[in-house]
C-alpha positions in Angstrom: -2.0 -20.5 17.2 -0.3 -23.3 15.5 -0.6 -24.0 12.1 0.2 -27.6 11.3 2.7 -28.8 7.9 2.1 -32.4 7.2 3.8 -34.5 4.7 0.7 -35.7 3.1 -0.2 -31.9 1.6 1.2 -29.4 -0.3 -1.0 -26.4 2.0 -2.2 -26.1 4.7 -5.8 -24.5 6.2 -6.9 -21.1 5.6 -6.6 -19.1 9.0 -9.0 -15.5 9.2 -8.7 -13.2 11.7 -10.1 -10.0 12.2 -7.8 -7.2 13.7 -7.0 -4.2 12.5 -3.5 -2.3 12.1 -1.7 -5.7 13.2 1.4 -7.9 12.4 1.8 -11.7 11.2 4.7 -13.5 13.4 5.8 -16.6 12.5 8.3 -17.7 15.2 11.6 -19.3 14.3 11.7 -23.1 14.0 13.9 -25.8 12.3 12.4 -27.7 9.7 13.4 -29.6 6.5 10.8 -27.5 4.3 11.1 -26.9 0.7 9.5 -24.4 -1.4 7.8 -23.0 2.1 5.8 -19.8 0.8 3.1 -17.3 2.9 0.4 -16.1 1.6 -1.8 -13.1 2.6 -5.6 -12.4 0.7 -7.9 -9.8 1.4 -11.7 -10.8 0.6 -11.7 -9.0 -2.9 -8.9 -11.5 -3.5 -5.8 -9.2 -3.2 -2.7 -11.1 -2.0 0.8 -11.2 -1.6 3.1 -14.2 -1.5 6.3 -14.2 1.2 8.8 -17.4 0.7 10.5 -18.3 3.6 13.8 -19.8 2.7 14.8 -20.2 5.9 12.6 -20.8 8.9 15.5 -20.6 11.3 15.1 -17.2 10.9 11.4 -15.6 12.3 9.2 -13.1 10.1 6.6 -10.1 10.7 4.5 -8.7 8.4 1.9 -6.1 8.3 -1.5 -7.8 7.5 -3.5 -4.7 7.9 -4.8 -4.4 4.4 -5.4 -8.7 4.1 -7.7 -10.9 6.4 -6.6 -14.6 6.4 -2.9 -16.6 5.8 -2.2 -19.9 5.3 0.9 -21.7 3.7 2.1 -23.9 0.6 5.3 -25.9 0.5 7.0 -28.6 -2.1 7.6 -30.9 0.5 8.6 -31.9 4.1 10.1 -34.5 6.0 7.3 -35.5 8.5 4.6 -33.0 10.3 6.1 -29.6 11.5 3.6 -27.3 13.9 4.2 -23.3 13.5 3.6 -21.1 15.7 2.0 -17.7 14.5 0.6 -14.9 16.3 -1.8 -12.1 14.9 -1.6 -8.9 17.1 
C-alpha cells in the first residue's frame, strides 16, 4: 500500500490491518522529511514509536501486537509516496 506524506499536514491517515504474526516493511526512499516517526498502536491504546531518521534505509518491524499504523513528521518539502507492506 502507498501512504502519502504531504507538506500541508503533519500526520498521515491511520491504516488498519488484520494480519496476525506479521511484519510491516517501509521500503527505502529518498526524501527531505524532518522528524519522521512510524507509530504502531492496538485497540487498547498500547503503542510504539519508531523514529525513521534515514528514509534511504528500509525498516521492518514485527507488528503482531498492533492493529494500525500511521506516520507523523515535523515538515517536508513536497508530497512523498511511501510504500508499506504488511505480511
